[in-house]
Residue, then its C-alpha position, 0 to 999 in steps of 0.5 A: m458379603d463384601t465391604t462395599l455391598n455391606q456399606s451400601f446395604q446399611q446406607q439404604n436401611r438407615k433412617k433419614t434424620g432430616p435437617k439438623p435440629l434448630y432447637g437442640e433436639a430432634k422433632k417427633m412426628v405428631s398429629f393434631r385435630l384443628s378447627p378450620r379457622a385455627l388451620e387457616i391462621i397457622r397456614f397464613v402465618a407460615t406463608q407470611k413468615g416463609v416457614s413451615q406450619a410445624e415451625v409456626i406451632e413450634q415457635w408458638a409453643r416456645l413463646i407460650g411456654s416461656n411466658s413469665d406468667g405461667l405456661f398459658a397466657q390469656k387468649s386475647e394476650v396470645t392472639n394480639e401478640l402472635v397474629p396482630s394482622l388477623n384481629 
């Protein structure tokens, strides 16, 4: 196999890596089951911010994880901070 053909073959078989990671690490594909209301909230926030639904979940997880009171905040505290327009 000549070099040009070999390079073309390698490029076709290389996995697409997507955009450069925003948070210093590659994202993994996952699947969740959500209530219709939770999905409605995620979609609403994504539309308002102009980002993907995955980015909304990423930002929420990082916000909750960085909470100085621990890993999880009270439900009302998180709701008021994240989605004030839906309360």
